[in-house]
C-alpha positions in Angstrom: 0.0 0.0 0.0 1.4 3.4 -1.0 -0.4 6.2 0.8 0.5 9.0 -1.4 -0.8 7.0 -4.5 -3.7 5.0 -3.0 -5.3 7.1 -0.3 -8.1 9.7 -0.8 -11.5 10.4 0.5 -14.1 9.0 -2.0 -14.6 11.4 -4.9 -17.6 12.9 -6.5 -21.0 13.5 -4.8 -22.8 10.2 -5.0 -24.2 8.3 -1.9 -20.8 7.0 -0.7 -18.8 10.1 -1.5 -16.9 12.2 1.1 -19.0 15.2 0.1 -22.2 13.4 1.1 -20.7 11.7 4.2 -18.5 14.3 6.0 -21.0 15.6 8.8 -18.6 14.5 11.6 -15.8 16.6 9.9 -18.1 19.5 9.5 -19.2 19.3 13.1 -15.6 19.4 14.2 -15.0 22.6 12.2 -18.0 24.3 13.7 -17.0 23.1 17.1 -13.5 24.5 16.9 -14.4 27.7 15.0 -13.9 30.0 18.0 -10.3 28.9 18.3 -9.7 29.5 14.5 -11.3 32.9 14.8 -9.2 33.8 17.9 -6.1 32.8 16.0 -6.9 34.8 12.9 -7.8 37.9 15.0 -4.5 37.7 17.0 -2.4 37.2 13.9 -3.9 40.2 12.3 -3.3 42.3 15.5 0.3 41.1 15.9 1.6 40.9 12.3 -0.4 43.5 10.4 0.3 41.7 7.0 -0.2 43.6 3.8 -0.7 40.2 2.2 -1.6 37.1 4.1 -0.9 33.4 3.0 -3.2 30.8 4.7 -3.0 27.1 4.2 -5.5 24.3 4.9 -3.6 21.1 5.2 -5.5 17.9 4.3 -8.4 20.1 3.0 -10.2 17.1 1.1 -13.1 18.6 -0.9 -16.7 19.6 -0.6 -18.6 22.2 1.6 -16.3 21.7 4.6 -13.2 23.0 2.7 -14.9 26.2 1.6 -16.6 26.5 5.0 -13.1 27.2 6.5 -12.3 29.6 3.7 -15.5 31.6 4.4 -14.9 31.6 8.3 -11.5 33.2 7.7 -12.8 35.8 5.4 -15.5 36.7 7.8 -13.3 36.9 10.7 -10.7 39.2 8.9 -13.6 41.3 7.5 -15.2 41.8 10.9 -11.9 42.3 12.6 -10.6 45.0 10.2 -14.1 46.3 9.1 -13.4 49.4 6.9 -9.7 49.4 7.7 -9.3 46.4 5.5 -10.2 48.5 2.4 -7.7 51.3 3.5 -4.8 48.8 3.9 -5.7 46.8 0.8 -4.8 43.6 2.6 -5.0 40.6 0.3 -5.5 36.9 1.2 -3.9 33.9 -0.6 -5.5 30.6 0.3 -3.7 27.4 -0.5 -5.7 24.2 -0.2 -3.4 21.2 0.2 -4.1 17.4 0.0 -2.6 14.4 -1.7 -2.5 14.5 -5.5 -5.3 12.0 -5.8 -7.7 14.3 -3.9 -10.7 15.5 -5.8 -9.5 19.1 -6.3 -11.8 19.5 -9.3 -14.8 19.4 -7.1 -13.5 22.3 -5.1 -12.8 24.5 -8.1 -16.1 23.6 -9.7 -18.0 25.0 -6.8 -15.8 28.2 -6.4 -17.9 30.4 -8.6 -21.0 29.8 -6.6 -19.1 30.2 -3.3 -17.8 33.6 -4.5 -21.3 34.7 -5.5 -22.7 33.8 -2.2 -19.9 35.4 -0.2 -20.3 38.6 -2.2 -24.0 38.6 -1.4 -23.4 37.7 2.3 -21.1 40.7 2.8 -23.1 43.2 0.7 -26.2 42.5 2.8 -24.2 43.3 5.9 -22.7 46.4 4.4 -19.2 45.0 4.6 -16.5 44.9 2.0 -14.5 41.5 2.0 -10.8 41.6 1.3 -9.5 40.4 -2.1 -8.8 36.7 -1.8 -7.4 34.1 -4.1 -7.7 30.3 -3.9 -5.1 27.8 -5.3 -4.4 24.1 -4.9 -1.1 22.7 -3.5 -0.9 19.0 -4.0 1.5 16.9 -1.9 1.9 15.2 1.4 2.0 17.5 4.5 4.8 15.3 5.8 7.1 17.0 3.1 8.1 20.6 2.4 5.3 22.4 0.6 6.1 26.1 0.7 9.1 28.5 0.7 10.7 29.5 4.0 8.9 32.1 6.1 6.0 32.4 3.7 2.9 31.2 5.5 1.1 33.3 8.2 -1.5 30.6 9.2 -1.7 26.9 8.9 -5.0 25.1 9.6 -5.7 21.3 9.5 -9.0 19.7 10.7 -9.4 15.9 10.9 -6.3 15.0 9.0 -3.2 15.0 11.0 -4.0 11.6 12.7 -3.6 9.9 9.3 -0.1 8.5 9.1 2.4 8.8 6.2 2.5 5.0 6.0 1.5 1.8 7.8 3.8 1.6 10.7 7.4 0.5 9.9 8.2 -3.1 10.7 4.6 -4.1 11.1 4.1 -7.3 9.1 1.2 -9.7 8.4 2.0 -12.0 11.2 1.8 -9.4 14.1 -1.8 -8.1 14.1 -3.8 -11.0 12.9 -7.4 -10.4 12.3 -7.3 -6.6 13.1 -7.2 -3.6 10.9 -6.1 -1.2 13.7 -5.4 -1.4 17.4 -7.9 -3.8 18.5 -8.7 -5.9 21.7 -6.4 -8.7 20.5 -3.6 -6.6 19.2 -0.3 -7.3 20.8 1.2 -4.4 22.8 4.3 -4.4 20.5 2.0 -3.5 17.6 0.4 -0.7 19.5 3.9 0.7 20.2 4.7 0.5 16.5 1.6 2.7 15.9 2.7 5.1 18.6 6.3 5.3 17.2 5.0 6.0 13.7 2.8 8.8 14.8 5.7 10.2 16.8 8.0 10.1 13.8 5.3 11.6 11.5 4.0 14.4 13.8 7.5 15.6 14.6 8.3 15.7 10.9 5.1 17.6 10.3 6.1 20.2 12.8 9.6 20.5 11.4 8.3 21.2 7.9 5.9 23.7 9.1 8.3 25.6 11.2 10.5 26.1 8.2 7.5 27.6 6.3 5.6 29.7 8.7 6.5 33.2 9.5 7.9 34.2 12.9 4.7 34.7 15.2 2.5 32.9 12.7 -0.3 30.6 13.9 -1.4 27.0 13.5 -4.6 25.4 14.5 -4.6 21.6 14.3 -7.7 19.5 14.9 -7.5 15.8 14.9 -9.3 12.7 16.2 -7.7 11.7 19.5 -8.4 9.9 22.6 -9.4 10.9 26.2 -7.8 7.8 27.8 -4.2 7.2 28.4 -4.7 3.7 27.2 -3.8 3.4 23.6 -6.3 0.6 23.2 -9.3 2.8 24.2 -10.0 5.6 21.6 -13.8 5.5 22.2 -15.9 5.4 19.1 -12.9 5.2 16.7 -11.7 1.9 18.4 -15.2 0.5 18.1 -15.6 1.4 14.5 -12.4 -0.3 13.4 -13.1 -3.2 15.6 -16.4 -3.8 13.8 -14.8 -3.2 10.4 -12.4 -6.0 11.4 -15.2 -8.2 12.4 -16.8 -7.7 9.0 -13.6 -8.7 7.3 -13.2 -11.8 9.6 -16.7 -12.8 8.5 -15.8 -12.6 4.9 -12.7 -14.7 5.6 -15.0 -17.3 7.3 -17.2 -17.3 4.2 -14.2 -17.8 1.9 -14.6 -14.3 0.3 -11.3 -13.0 1.6 -8.1 -14.7 2.1 -6.9 -14.7 5.7 -3.4 -13.7 4.7 -4.9 -10.7 2.9 -6.7 -9.7 6.2 -3.8 -10.3 8.4 -1.5 -8.0 6.2 -3.9 -5.1 6.1 -3.5 -2.3 8.6 -5.1 1.2 8.4 -2.5 4.0 8.8 -4.2 6.2 11.5 -3.4 6.9 15.1 -5.5 8.7 17.7 -3.1 10.5 20.2 -3.8 11.7 23.7 -3.5 15.2 24.9 -0.3 14.4 26.8 1.3 12.7 23.7 0.7 15.9 21.7 2.1 18.2 24.4 5.2 16.1 24.7 5.8 16.1 21.0 5.4 19.8 20.6 7.8 20.3 23.5 10.4 18.5 21.4 10.1 21.5 19.0 11.5 24.5 20.7 10.2 26.8 17.8 6.5 26.5 18.8 4.4 27.6 21.8 1.1 26.0 22.8 -1.3 29.0 23.2 -4.2 26.7 23.8 -5.2 23.0 23.6 -8.8 21.8 24.0 -10.5 18.4 24.0 -14.0 17.9 22.8 -16.4 15.0 22.9 -18.8 14.6 19.9 -21.5 12.0 19.9 -20.4 10.5 16.6 -23.8 10.7 15.0 -23.1 10.8 11.3 -26.8 11.6 10.3 -27.9 14.9 9.1 -29.2 16.9 12.1 -31.9 18.5 10.0 -33.6 15.1 9.5 -33.9 13.4 12.9 -35.0 9.9 13.2 -36.7 8.4 16.1 -38.1 5.2 17.4 -37.0 1.7 16.2 -35.7 3.0 12.9 -33.1 5.3 14.5 -30.4 2.6 15.3 -30.6 1.4 11.7 -30.5 4.8 10.2 -27.5 5.6 12.4 -25.7 2.4 11.5 -26.2 3.1 7.7 -25.0 6.7 8.1 -22.0 5.7 10.1 -21.2 2.9 7.5 -21.3 5.4 4.6 -19.1 7.9 6.5 -16.4 5.1 7.2 -16.6 4.0 3.7 -16.1 7.5 2.3 -12.9 7.6 4.3 -11.5 4.1 3.9 -12.8 2.7 0.6 -9.7 3.7 -1.4 -7.4 1.8 1.1 -9.6 -1.3 1.2 -10.1 -1.4 -2.5 -6.4 -1.1 -3.3 -5.7 -4.0 -0.9 -8.6 -6.4 -1.4 -10.2 -5.2 -4.6 -13.5 -3.5 -4.9 -15.7 -6.6 -5.2 -16.1 -7.0 -1.4 -17.0 -3.4 -0.6 -20.9 -3.5 -0.7 -20.9 -6.8 1.3 -18.2 -5.5 3.8 -20.2 -2.3 4.6 -23.5 -4.0 4.7 -22.0 -6.2 7.4 -20.6 -3.2 9.2 -24.0 -1.5 9.1 -25.5 -4.6 10.7 -22.8 -4.9 13.4 -22.9 -1.3 14.3 -26.7 -1.1 14.5 -26.5 -4.0 17.0 -23.9 -2.0 18.9 -26.1 1.0 19.0 -29.1 -1.0 20.2 -27.3 -2.9 22.9 -25.0 -0.3 24.4 -26.5 1.8 27.3 -23.7 4.3 27.3 -22.6 5.4 23.8 -18.9 6.0 23.3 -18.0 9.4 21.9 -15.5 10.6 19.3 -12.8 12.6 20.9 -11.5 15.7 19.2 -8.3 17.5 20.1 -7.6 21.0 19.0 -4.0 22.6 19.2 -3.4 26.3 18.8 0.2 26.8 18.2 2.3 29.9 17.6 5.7 30.2 16.0 8.2 31.9 18.3 
């Protein structure tokens, strides 16, 4: 599996696409919006840039990507008000993701976004600053921008994805699991921890070369509340049930056991303490704030509540579609696409049973780091 080549959120806008199944990601952006707004306001106050470069790392595509762009424009406009027009400050947005990302989807929706943005500010009697949007394809574990050129880095629900499956993790070590599960040996969990540490430190090193002095970063990622690496709440449960679905297909002869044993998803959910320790390794960054949020993990559209006996089934289906949108590219590259429908039908069944039987529902833990370059 080569992450740079094989991994992407599901493209387009059909029923299993990321664009149609990214409500959790949207909720994370809305939940952490105050910290982003604070970072932008403080950056404008401290730096007074004539031209500002803002980067969204791991942007994916769809409405969530442009929601961040809209929030930044609104914050800058309200912060400067009429002073923006006098200073003629301009904003350059770079949207970054792997080359296989559906960048076309973003740019096809830009015209409508620009029209709605103009109408929004006109109705409020405000003048938005001139802004420009461009793509920057590449892994955020590599250098992407010139030295001292970026004022603000943002990333939401992306940095927990690793650059690769943990080094030295082979098919005989994590049998029957696609992630850190109940039967995962401690040595495998340690390999995941080591890979995240290596990747996150590399991520910070690259950004410190690119960000201007006193520039800001706001990083939001799926983490865990517990110090126990085996307990990442709803994330652990989701991958346990995905593993169960694959084990069922192995038992039915649809998937080779060796194929399952050699498949591991490159993701890691850190704790707050782990993130603090890793930032401390980099003496160029200061933690201005760090917050932990718990979200209920319901992937359904809040505007269409479902009650009664059908609720668990609806939640199971929406959760299955959301997981499929995020992991289908990895699963298809390893197993082929012929098992996808059957696998996620099984996942829906297992997750629905979990929802029906559990009295206390586990939550998704979201951690947001607000960092400043010294």
